[in-house]
C-alpha positions in Angstrom: -0.6 54.9 61.8 -0.5 56.3 65.3 1.3 59.4 64.1 -1.2 59.9 61.3 -4.1 59.6 63.8 -2.6 62.2 66.0 -2.1 64.6 63.1 -5.8 64.1 62.1 -7.0 64.7 65.6 -4.8 67.8 65.9 -6.1 69.3 62.6 -9.7 68.7 63.6 -9.1 70.1 67.1 -7.4 73.2 65.6 -10.4 73.7 63.3 -12.8 73.6 66.2 -10.7 76.0 68.4 -10.4 78.4 65.5 -14.2 78.5 64.7 -15.1 82.1 64.1 -17.4 83.1 67.0 -19.6 86.0 65.9 -22.7 87.8 67.2 -24.7 85.6 64.8 -24.5 82.7 67.2 -26.4 84.6 69.8 -28.8 85.9 67.2 -29.4 82.3 66.0 -30.2 81.1 69.5 -32.5 84.1 70.1 -34.3 83.4 66.8 -34.8 79.7 67.8 -36.1 80.6 71.2 -38.5 83.2 69.8 -39.9 81.0 67.1 -40.1 77.7 69.1 -40.6 78.8 72.7 -42.4 82.2 72.4 -44.4 81.7 69.1 -44.9 77.9 69.6 -43.4 77.0 66.2 -40.7 74.5 65.5 -37.2 74.3 64.0 -37.1 72.8 60.5 -33.6 71.6 59.5 -32.4 70.7 56.1 -29.3 69.7 54.1 -28.2 67.4 51.3 -26.0 64.4 51.6 -23.8 64.3 54.7 -24.9 67.8 55.6 -28.5 66.4 55.6 -27.5 63.6 58.0 -26.1 66.2 60.4 -29.2 68.4 60.0 -31.3 65.3 61.0 -29.1 64.7 64.0 -29.4 68.4 65.1 -33.2 68.1 64.8 -33.4 65.0 66.9 -31.1 66.5 69.5 -33.2 69.7 69.7 -36.3 67.5 70.2 -34.9 65.7 73.1 -33.8 68.9 74.8 -37.2 70.7 74.7 -37.2 72.4 71.3 -39.6 70.7 68.8 -37.7 70.2 65.5 -38.0 68.2 62.3 -35.8 67.3 59.4 -37.0 68.3 55.9 -35.3 66.6 52.9 -34.8 69.4 50.4 -35.7 67.2 47.4 -38.8 65.7 49.1 -39.8 69.3 49.9 -40.4 69.9 46.2 -42.8 67.0 46.1 -45.2 68.0 48.9 -43.2 67.7 52.1 -42.7 71.4 52.3 -46.2 71.4 53.8 -44.5 70.6 57.1 -43.4 74.2 57.3 -45.8 76.4 59.3 -46.1 80.1 59.8 -44.3 80.4 63.1 -41.5 78.0 62.2 -37.8 78.8 61.7 -35.4 77.0 59.3 -31.8 75.9 59.9 -30.1 74.9 56.6 -26.6 73.5 56.1 -24.4 73.6 53.0 -20.6 73.7 53.1 -20.3 75.3 49.7 -23.3 77.6 50.2 -24.1 76.7 46.6 -26.2 73.5 47.0 -28.9 73.8 44.4 -31.6 72.0 46.3 -31.0 74.1 49.4 -31.2 77.4 47.5 -34.4 76.2 45.8 -35.8 75.2 49.2 -35.3 78.7 50.6 -37.1 80.2 47.6 -40.0 77.8 48.0 -40.2 78.3 51.8 -40.4 82.1 51.4 -43.1 81.6 48.7 -45.1 79.6 51.2 -44.3 81.8 54.3 -42.8 85.1 53.3 -41.6 85.9 56.8 -39.9 82.7 57.6 -36.4 83.2 59.0 -33.3 81.3 58.0 -30.3 80.2 60.0 -27.4 79.0 57.8 -24.4 76.9 58.6 -21.8 77.1 55.8 -18.2 77.1 54.9 -18.7 80.0 52.4 -19.8 83.2 54.1 -19.7 85.0 50.8 -22.1 82.6 49.1 -25.6 83.3 47.8 -26.9 81.1 50.7 -25.1 83.1 53.3 -26.5 86.3 51.9 -30.0 85.0 52.4 -29.4 84.2 56.0 -30.9 86.0 59.0 -28.0 84.5 61.0 -25.0 83.0 59.2 -22.8 80.6 61.2 -19.5 80.3 59.4 -17.4 77.1 59.9 -14.2 78.9 59.0 -13.9 76.7 56.0 -11.0 74.6 57.3 -9.2 72.1 55.0 -10.6 68.6 55.0 -8.4 66.0 56.6 -9.2 63.7 53.7 -5.9 63.1 51.8 -7.7 64.1 48.6 -9.0 67.3 50.2 -12.5 66.3 49.0 -14.4 64.0 51.3 -16.4 65.9 53.9 -14.5 65.3 57.1 -13.4 68.4 58.9 -16.3 70.3 57.4 -18.8 67.9 58.8 -17.1 68.0 62.2 -17.6 71.8 62.2 -21.2 71.5 61.3 -21.8 69.1 64.1 -20.0 71.3 66.6 -22.0 74.3 65.6 -25.2 72.3 66.0 -24.0 71.4 69.5 -23.4 75.1 70.3 -26.9 76.0 69.2 -28.5 73.1 71.2 -26.6 73.8 74.4 -27.1 77.5 74.4 -30.8 77.1 73.7 -31.0 74.8 76.7 -29.3 77.4 78.8 -31.5 80.1 77.5 -34.7 78.1 78.2 -33.4 76.7 81.5 -34.1 73.2 80.4 -34.1 70.8 83.3 -33.4 67.1 84.1 -37.1 66.7 84.9 -38.1 68.0 81.4 -35.4 65.8 79.8 -36.9 62.8 81.5 -40.3 63.5 80.2 -39.0 63.3 76.6 -36.5 60.5 77.0 -38.0 57.6 78.9 -36.1 54.6 77.5 -32.5 53.5 77.9 -29.6 54.6 80.0 -30.1 58.3 79.4 -33.8 58.1 80.4 -32.8 56.3 83.6 -30.1 58.8 84.4 -32.3 61.8 83.7 -35.1 60.4 86.1 -32.4 59.7 88.7 -31.0 63.2 88.5 -34.5 64.7 88.5 -35.3 63.0 91.8 -32.0 64.1 93.3 -32.8 67.7 92.4 -36.2 67.7 94.2 
């Protein structure tokens, strides 16, 4: 089993290191900073299934690092929750196939509500209809899943998570997010304690 574990780790590491880095990464960060920090909107993330769970995690991480964000379930959006989307917001949607029906419908509904809303897309299919609708398309490189069936989202979800981290960290750098500001948003637990300690040390 140790050899299998090493092979899995190597395949996932290779996928991360071979992530296509394009100008759209910088564009995506600039779009987030403009919408959230200049225009005082928020980031609205969405995805179905496991991609949705990653979109939720990205939203909560953005919140804790100074960029207000919420997760919008694409199905619930069709039953009233789309009302969370406001004029100055920006959307980040995730679909590995780029063909997820609920996500494609969500973009149509979002543009119907706010015609100028911008879309950042994370996908494993940069030729898809979803990718073509993106203002910034972040391509995972579409690596093979490490699942022995080649079906279960494994490597693809790793790539989505890594891309989310790239967006969060570069937004933090762009906005010069500090320990002091982190402490204001994260009072409890070990991280809250560490952020307050580091904030005091930096004074």
